[in-house]
C-alpha positions in Angstrom: 0.0 0.1 0.0 2.2 2.8 -1.3 0.7 5.8 0.7 3.9 7.8 1.6 6.9 9.0 -0.3 9.8 6.8 -0.2 12.4 7.7 2.5 15.7 9.2 1.4 18.5 6.7 1.5 21.2 9.2 2.6 19.2 10.5 5.5 21.1 11.9 8.3 19.7 11.3 11.8 21.3 14.5 13.2 20.1 16.5 10.5 16.5 15.1 10.7 16.3 15.7 14.5 17.7 19.3 14.1 14.5 20.2 12.3 12.8 20.0 15.7 15.0 22.9 17.1 12.1 25.5 16.4 9.7 23.6 18.5 12.3 23.1 21.3 13.7 26.5 21.3 11.0 28.1 23.4 11.6 25.6 26.3 15.4 25.3 25.9 16.2 27.0 29.1 14.2 24.5 31.0 15.4 21.4 29.0 19.1 22.8 29.6 18.4 23.0 33.3 17.0 19.5 33.3 20.0 18.2 31.5 22.4 19.9 33.9 20.5 18.6 36.9 20.7 14.9 35.3 24.5 15.5 34.7 25.0 16.5 38.3 23.1 13.4 39.6 25.2 11.2 37.4 28.3 12.8 38.8 27.1 12.4 42.3 26.8 8.7 41.6 30.5 8.6 40.5 31.6 10.2 43.9 30.4 7.0 45.7 33.4 4.9 44.5 35.7 7.4 45.8 33.9 7.4 49.2 34.3 3.5 49.0 38.0 3.8 48.4 38.4 6.1 51.5 36.5 3.7 53.6 38.4 0.7 52.5 41.8 2.1 52.8 41.0 4.0 56.0 38.4 3.1 58.5 38.1 -0.5 57.4 41.8 -1.1 57.1 42.3 0.7 60.4 39.5 -1.2 62.2 37.8 2.2 62.8 33.9 1.7 63.4 33.2 5.4 63.7 34.9 6.1 60.5 32.8 3.3 58.7 29.7 4.8 60.2 30.8 8.1 58.9 31.5 6.7 55.4 28.0 4.9 55.3 26.3 8.4 56.3 28.1 9.9 53.4 27.0 7.1 50.9 23.4 7.5 52.2 23.5 11.2 51.6 24.9 10.8 48.2 22.2 8.3 47.2 19.4 10.4 48.4 21.0 13.5 46.6 21.2 11.4 43.3 17.6 10.3 43.5 16.3 13.8 44.4 18.2 15.2 41.4 16.8 12.7 38.9 13.2 13.5 40.4 13.9 17.2 39.8 14.8 16.5 36.2 11.7 14.6 35.5 9.6 17.4 37.0 11.5 20.0 35.0 10.7 18.2 31.7 7.2 17.1 32.0 5.4 20.4 31.4 7.4 21.9 28.7 7.5 18.6 26.7 3.7 18.4 26.8 3.5 21.9 25.5 5.9 21.0 22.7 3.8 18.0 21.7 0.5 19.7 21.9 1.9 22.6 19.7 3.2 20.2 17.1 0.0 18.2 16.9 -2.0 21.6 16.7 0.3 22.8 13.9 0.0 19.6 12.0 -3.8 19.7 12.2 -3.8 23.3 11.1 -1.6 22.5 8.1 -3.7 19.6 7.1 -6.7 21.9 6.8 -4.8 24.2 4.6 -3.4 21.5 2.3 -5.3 21.2 -1.2 -7.8 18.5 -1.9 -5.2 16.9 -4.3 -3.0 16.3 -1.3 -5.7 14.5 0.6 -6.7 12.3 -2.5 -3.2 10.9 -2.6 -2.6 10.2 1.1 -4.5 7.5 3.1 -6.1 8.9 6.3 -4.6 6.4 8.5 -1.0 7.5 7.5 -2.0 11.0 8.4 -3.5 9.9 11.7 -0.4 8.0 12.6 1.7 11.0 12.2 -0.4 13.0 14.4 -0.6 10.2 17.2 2.2 7.7 17.2 4.9 9.7 15.6 4.3 12.6 18.0 4.4 10.1 20.9 7.8 8.9 19.8 9.0 12.5 19.6 7.8 13.2 23.2 9.7 10.1 24.4 12.7 11.2 22.5 12.6 14.7 24.1 11.9 13.2 27.6 14.7 10.7 27.6 17.1 10.1 24.7 17.8 13.6 23.9 18.8 14.3 27.5 20.5 11.1 28.4 22.7 10.8 25.2 24.4 13.8 26.5 24.2 12.8 30.2 25.6 9.4 29.6 28.3 10.8 27.5 29.6 13.1 30.1 29.1 10.4 32.6 31.2 7.9 30.7 33.9 10.5 29.8 34.2 11.5 33.5 34.1 7.8 34.7 36.9 7.0 32.2 39.0 9.9 33.5 38.3 8.7 37.2 39.4 5.1 36.2 42.5 6.2 34.5 43.4 8.4 37.5 43.0 5.6 39.9 45.2 3.2 37.7 45.9 3.8 34.0 46.9 0.2 33.2 43.4 -1.1 34.3 41.8 1.8 32.5 43.4 0.8 29.4 42.3 -2.8 29.9 38.7 -1.5 30.2 39.0 0.9 27.2 39.9 -2.0 25.0 36.3 -2.7 24.4 35.3 0.8 23.2 36.3 0.4 19.6 34.2 -2.8 18.8 31.4 -1.2 20.6 31.6 2.1 18.5 31.8 0.1 15.3 28.8 -2.1 16.2 26.8 1.1 17.1 27.5 2.6 13.6 26.4 -0.5 11.8 23.2 -0.8 14.1 22.2 2.9 13.4 22.0 2.4 9.6 20.1 -0.9 9.7 17.7 0.1 12.5 16.8 3.3 10.6 15.6 1.3 7.6 13.6 -1.1 9.7 12.1 1.7 11.9 10.9 3.7 9.0 9.3 0.4 7.6 7.5 -0.3 10.9 6.0 3.3 11.2 4.7 3.2 7.7 3.2 -0.2 8.3 1.5 1.3 11.4 -0.1 4.0 9.2 -1.3 1.3 6.7 -2.8 -0.7 9.6 -4.4 2.4 11.0 -6.0 3.0 7.6 -7.5 -0.4 7.5 -9.1 -0.1 11.0 -10.5 3.4 10.3 -12.2 2.2 6.8 -13.6 -0.8 8.4 -15.2 1.1 11.2 -16.5 3.8 8.9 -17.7 1.2 6.3 -19.1 -1.3 8.9 -22.5 -1.2 7.1 -20.9 -2.3 3.9 -18.8 -4.9 5.7 -21.8 -6.4 7.5 -24.1 -6.1 4.6 -22.1 -8.0 2.2 -21.0 -10.5 4.7 -17.2 -9.4 4.2 -16.2 -9.5 7.9 -14.1 -12.6 7.4 -12.2 -11.1 4.3 -11.7 -7.9 6.1 -10.5 -9.7 9.1 -8.0 -11.6 6.8 -6.6 -8.5 5.5 -6.2 -7.0 8.9 -4.4 -10.2 10.0 -2.1 -10.1 6.9 -1.0 -6.5 7.5 -0.7 -7.3 11.5 1.5 -10.1 10.5 3.6 -8.1 8.3 4.0 -5.4 11.1 4.7 -8.2 13.6 7.5 -9.5 11.4 9.1 -5.9 11.0 8.9 -5.4 14.9 10.7 -8.8 15.3 13.4 -7.6 13.0 13.8 -4.4 15.1 13.8 -6.8 18.3 16.7 -9.0 16.7 18.7 -5.9 15.9 18.3 -4.6 19.5 19.2 -8.1 20.9 22.2 -8.1 18.8 23.6 -4.8 19.8 22.6 -5.3 23.4 24.6 -8.5 23.4 27.6 -6.8 22.0 27.4 -3.8 24.4 26.8 -5.9 27.5 29.2 -8.6 26.8 32.4 -6.7 25.7 32.4 -4.3 28.7 31.6 -7.1 31.2 34.6 -9.1 29.7 36.8 -5.9 30.0 35.7 -5.6 33.7 36.3 -9.1 34.4 39.9 -8.9 33.0 40.5 -5.7 35.0 39.3 -7.6 38.1 41.8 -10.4 37.6 44.7 -8.1 36.9 43.7 -5.8 39.7 43.5 -8.8 42.2 46.9 -10.1 41.2 48.4 -6.6 41.7 46.7 -6.2 45.2 48.2 -9.5 46.2 51.6 -8.3 44.9 51.2 -5.3 47.0 51.5 -2.8 43.9 47.8 -1.7 44.2 45.8 -1.0 47.2 42.5 -2.8 47.9 40.7 0.5 48.1 41.9 1.6 44.7 40.8 -1.7 43.3 37.4 -1.3 44.9 37.0 2.3 43.7 38.1 1.2 40.1 35.6 -1.7 40.0 32.8 0.4 41.6 33.4 3.2 38.9 33.3 0.6 36.1 30.0 -0.9 37.5 28.5 2.7 37.8 29.4 3.2 34.0 27.7 -0.1 33.3 24.1 1.4 32.8 25.4 4.5 30.8 27.2 2.1 28.3 24.4 -0.6 28.2 21.8 2.1 27.5 23.6 3.3 24.4 21.9 0.7 22.1 18.4 1.4 23.6 18.9 5.3 23.3 20.3 5.0 19.7 17.0 2.9 18.8 14.7 5.5 20.2 16.7 8.3 18.5 16.4 6.4 15.2 12.6 6.1 15.6 12.3 9.8 16.7 14.5 10.7 13.4 12.0 8.6 11.4 8.9 10.2 13.1 10.4 13.6 12.3 11.0 12.7 8.7 7.4 11.6 8.5 6.0 14.5 10.3 7.7 17.0 8.0 6.6 15.0 4.9 3.3 16.6 5.6 4.4 19.8 7.0 6.5 20.4 3.9 3.7 20.0 1.5 2.7 23.2 -0.1 -0.6 24.7 1.4 -3.1 26.5 -0.7 -2.1 29.7 -1.8 -3.6 32.7 0.0 -3.4 35.2 -2.9 -4.6 38.8 -2.2 -7.0 40.4 -4.9 -6.0 43.2 -6.9 -9.3 43.9 -8.6 -10.6 47.5 -9.2 -12.4 49.4 -6.5 -15.9 48.7 -7.7 -15.3 45.2 -8.0 -13.7 44.9 -4.6 -16.4 46.9 -2.8 -19.2 44.7 -4.1 -17.4 41.5 -3.3 -16.4 42.6 0.2 -19.9 43.6 0.9 -21.1 40.3 -0.2 -18.5 38.5 1.8 -19.5 40.4 4.9 -23.2 39.6 4.6 -22.2 35.9 3.9 -20.1 35.7 7.0 -22.7 37.1 9.3 -25.7 35.2 7.9 -27.4 38.3 6.5 -29.0 38.4 2.9 -26.6 38.8 0.0 -28.7 40.5 -2.5 -27.4 41.2 -6.0 -26.4 44.8 -6.6 -29.1 47.0 -7.7 -29.0 48.5 -11.2 -27.6 47.1 -14.4 -25.1 44.3 -13.8 -21.4 45.2 -14.7 -19.7 43.4 -17.7 -18.7 40.0 -16.6 -21.0 39.9 -13.6 -22.0 36.7 -12.1 -20.1 33.4 -12.5 -18.0 32.8 -15.7 -15.8 30.3 -16.9 -13.4 31.3 -19.5 -11.5 28.8 -21.6 -11.2 26.5 -18.5 -9.0 23.5 -18.8 -8.4 21.0 -16.0 -6.3 17.8 -15.6 -5.5 16.2 -12.3 -2.1 16.9 -11.1 -1.1 13.1 -10.9 -2.6 12.3 -14.2 -0.2 10.3 -16.7 1.9 12.6 -19.0 0.2 13.1 -22.3 -3.4 12.1 -21.1 -6.2 14.3 -22.3 -7.6 17.0 -19.8 -10.9 16.1 -18.1 -12.2 19.6 -19.0 -11.0 21.4 -22.1 -11.9 24.9 -23.1 -14.9 25.3 -21.0 -16.9 28.5 -21.6 -19.8 29.2 -19.5 -21.7 32.2 -18.1 -24.1 32.1 -15.0 -25.7 35.6 -15.0 -26.3 37.2 -11.7 -29.4 35.8 -9.9 -29.6 33.0 -12.5 -29.9 29.4 -11.6 -28.1 27.0 -14.2 -28.2 23.3 -14.2 -25.3 21.3 -15.3 -26.1 18.0 -17.0 -23.7 15.4 -18.4 -23.1 11.8 -18.5 -21.5 9.9 -15.7 -17.8 10.8 -15.6 -18.1 13.7 -17.9 -16.5 16.0 -15.2 -19.6 17.8 -13.6 -18.5 17.3 -10.0 -15.0 18.4 -10.8 -16.1 21.6 -12.7 -18.1 22.7 -9.7 -15.3 22.0 -7.3 -13.2 24.5 -9.3 -15.4 27.4 -8.2 -14.5 27.3 -4.5 -11.0 26.4 -5.5 -11.0 22.8 -4.0 -9.0 22.1 -7.4 -7.1 24.6 -9.2 -7.7 25.3 -12.9 -4.8 24.0 -15.4 -5.5 26.9 -17.8 -8.0 29.5 -18.3 -9.7 31.3 -15.4 -13.0 31.5 -13.4 -14.5 34.9 -12.4 -17.0 36.0 -9.8 -18.6 39.4 -10.7 -15.6 40.1 -13.0 -12.9 39.2 -10.5 -10.5 36.2 -11.0 -11.0 33.8 -8.2 -7.3 33.3 -7.8 -7.2 37.1 -6.9 -9.4 36.5 -4.1 -8.3 35.4 -0.6 -9.6 31.9 0.0 -11.5 33.1 3.2 -13.4 35.7 1.0 -14.0 33.3 -1.8 -15.5 30.7 0.4 -17.6 33.3 2.2 -19.1 34.2 -1.3 -19.5 30.6 -2.4 -21.4 28.0 -0.6 -21.3 24.3 -1.8 -23.4 21.2 -1.0 -21.9 17.8 -2.3 -23.7 14.8 -3.7 -22.2 12.8 -0.7 -22.9 14.7 2.3 -20.5 14.7 5.1 -21.6 15.5 8.7 -19.3 15.8 11.8 -19.6 14.4 15.3 -21.5 17.4 16.6 -24.9 18.5 17.1 -27.3 19.1 14.2 -27.3 22.7 14.8 -23.4 22.9 14.8 -23.2 21.0 11.4 -25.6 23.2 9.9 -24.2 26.5 11.1 -20.9 25.6 9.6 -22.0 27.2 6.5 -22.7 30.5 8.3 -20.6 33.1 10.1 -19.6 32.9 13.8 -22.6 35.1 14.8 -25.3 33.3 12.9 -28.6 33.7 14.7 -31.1 31.0 15.6 -33.5 32.5 13.0 -30.9 31.5 10.3 -30.8 28.0 11.5 -34.5 27.6 11.5 -34.7 29.2 8.0 -32.1 27.0 6.6 -33.8 23.9 8.0 -37.1 25.1 6.6 -35.6 25.4 3.2 -34.1 22.0 3.2 -37.4 20.6 4.6 -35.4 19.2 7.5 -38.2 19.5 10.2 -37.4 16.0 11.3 -34.7 17.4 13.5 -37.1 18.8 15.9 -38.4 15.3 16.5 -35.1 14.0 17.6 -34.4 13.5 21.3 -32.6 16.9 21.9 -33.8 18.8 18.6 -31.0 20.7 17.0 -28.8 19.9 20.0 -28.9 16.2 19.2 -25.4 14.7 18.5 -25.7 13.0 15.1 -22.6 10.8 15.6 -19.6 10.1 13.4 -20.2 10.7 9.7 -24.0 11.2 10.6 -24.5 7.5 10.3 -27.3 7.7 12.8 -29.3 9.4 10.2 -30.7 8.2 7.0 -29.2 9.2 3.6 -32.0 11.6 2.7 -31.8 13.2 6.3 -28.0 13.8 5.9 -28.5 15.3 2.4 -31.1 17.7 3.7 -28.8 18.8 6.6 -25.9 19.4 4.0 -28.3 21.4 1.8 -29.3 23.4 4.9 -25.6 24.0 5.6 -25.2 25.4 2.1 -28.1 27.8 2.4 -27.8 29.0 6.0 -25.4 31.8 5.2 -27.5 33.1 2.3 -24.4 33.1 0.0 -24.2 35.2 -3.2 -23.0 32.1 -5.2 -24.4 28.5 -4.6 -22.8 25.4 -6.0 -25.0 22.4 -5.5 -23.9 18.9 -6.6 -27.1 17.0 -7.2 -28.5 18.0 -3.8 -31.8 16.0 -4.1 -30.6 12.6 -5.3 -31.3 10.8 -1.9 -34.8 12.4 -1.3 -38.2 10.7 -2.0 -40.5 12.2 -4.4 -42.8 14.0 -1.9 -39.7 15.4 0.0 -38.0 16.4 -3.2 -41.1 18.4 -4.3 -41.2 20.2 -0.9 -37.5 21.1 -1.0 -37.7 22.2 -4.6 -40.5 24.6 -3.6 -38.4 26.2 -0.9 -35.3 26.3 -3.0 -37.0 28.2 -5.6 -37.3 31.1 -3.2 -33.6 30.9 -2.2 -32.4 30.7 -5.8 -34.6 33.7 -6.8 -31.7 36.2 -5.4 -28.8 33.7 -5.7 -26.5 32.9 -8.7 -26.4 29.1 -8.5 -24.7 26.3 -10.6 -26.5 23.0 -9.9 -25.5 19.6 -11.0 -28.6 17.8 -12.2 -29.3 14.1 -13.0 -33.1 14.2 -13.3 -35.6 16.5 -14.9 -37.2 17.5 -11.6 -33.9 19.0 -10.3 -33.3 20.6 -13.9 -36.6 22.3 -13.6 -35.3 24.4 -10.5 -32.9 26.1 -12.9 -33.5 29.0 -15.5 -31.2 27.3 -18.1 -29.4 24.2 -18.6 -25.8 23.6 -19.7 -24.7 20.2 -21.2 -21.3 19.0 -20.5 -20.0 16.4 -23.2 -16.5 15.6 -24.1 -15.1 17.9 -21.6 -16.7 21.0 -23.1 -20.1 22.7 -22.9 -22.0 21.2 -25.9 -25.1 23.1 -25.6 -26.8 25.9 -23.4 -30.6 26.6 -23.2 -33.7 26.0 -21.4 -34.7 22.5 -20.4 -37.5 22.4 -23.2 -35.2 23.9 -25.9 -32.6 21.2 -25.4 -35.0 18.4 -25.3 -36.3 19.5 -28.8 -32.8 20.3 -30.2 -30.2 18.1 -28.6 -30.5 14.3 -28.9 -27.7 13.6 -26.2 -29.6 15.7 -23.6 -32.9 14.2 -24.6 -31.4 10.9 -24.0 -29.9 11.8 -20.7 -33.2 13.0 -19.5 -35.2 10.1 -20.7 -33.3 7.6 -18.7 -33.9 5.0 -21.5 -31.3 2.8 -23.4 -31.2 3.5 -27.0 -30.8 0.7 -29.6 -27.0 0.1 -30.0 -26.2 1.8 -26.8 -24.3 -0.4 -24.6 -24.1 2.0 -21.5 -26.7 1.9 -18.9 -29.4 4.5 -19.5 -29.1 6.4 -16.3 -30.3 9.7 -15.1 -26.6 11.0 -15.6 
């Protein structure tokens, strides 16, 4: 399931992690303080062997019980100090790291809202979800532990080695003999583990996608009895992920074995050599005890290297995956440069649309180019194969101010895509679209989408109340009257019979409602702001005949003072419009009234009849 870009083969772990600096910079003082406290705690631990040396060579050798008790008190105080310092470090990092994670998650979510529809068409939702959850969790763990302890352990090992060399340089060199093979093992491990870590995190995203799709499509899965095949698909992906995780475990086991075994052998060799020298009288017993205690104190910092490197590699991979989304180019927010008259008219319309007030067409003669106009519009999807013909080619169409125009065409002719160009859900490949003479690419997106309201054939509702779903189409100060009016236009009075009326939670995707009910709420959302321009994609397809007639009657009142483009598949919807445009072969083949096209255009008559003509092997649908 190729849902993400291929990772770069020459990726640098350090370079990847450095991209996190802008997020860490605001809390750098507190993190630096926490690291300093952790270093102090580790150095306190290295003082303990020196106290042991003093006790063995002094009070123990001199049979001084008071000195032994004094040394024990020093050891207790050092242990308590070490524990308190590590506790302080944890307290120092908890709050700032939770802030960093929350900020990164909020920025990721905000950036996803600004990315074009084409981006979301290419990416699986589970991959995006895993980047906002699992990957950010890995980064929080990295900030809290590896980022600090790679430094802390490095300083501890350096200071510990110096202490051992000062105690006895010969034994120190014996212990250091294990350093070179450990370093080589770490470099090999880092490269191999990076590849497996990336693969595992991508597979988590694929698994998340399968779970999400199965939950959202549970009615289809159950309706067609496909739960066993879905379970098999899930088990296959889960098994693949399990295999990858086992590869990670084997790599960790290998480096852990090397990092643990070689230092242990070196310490053992130092113990034998030191014992021989103590027996010869060339080394004091206290020095040997201090040396071995220091070596054992360095055991955890050395053994944790593999664990910390593994977490760092996973964090670097999570960083790459995070910035694969953050680096995607968002929708351009282009400022308009139209003339004063055009700007004033549009700004006024945007203001009324944003507050739910009526957006009436300007009085007096309409300026040239007023209304909605497509001028030589061409469109092809960005990921279409090179050389393939455009979906839309040289589309010229003019919807006059206050006019309703129905768009008719066969299935796959590009009707939905054409309507998606108006609010710039897709960008035109060539040509331009104007609203009251202003190029839509010269309008800020916020202003454009305040002017243009949309309702899609597949209605999408959110896990919120009925009222909140409908009022998404209005400004922040929409009144209850606007909500009631929109529900009346959409003939959605059924909401008042719900347990809590308009405050009723509709559930995820609105699946607690019927298809017709969801479509009516989507239509109410489109008209609640009384937009200047309305784009409807077959808004009545899921309604029964009687409800459709009632909605059509209410829509006629709304469309009387709104410039509307309506995708239509059946005559009843076409009759809502003043004129009809036939889209065929990627172009506008004919424009006229419904009755004119029935008389003069055979393709239109065939589409409206819903009958299969002799020799026509395509299904005679209303499309």
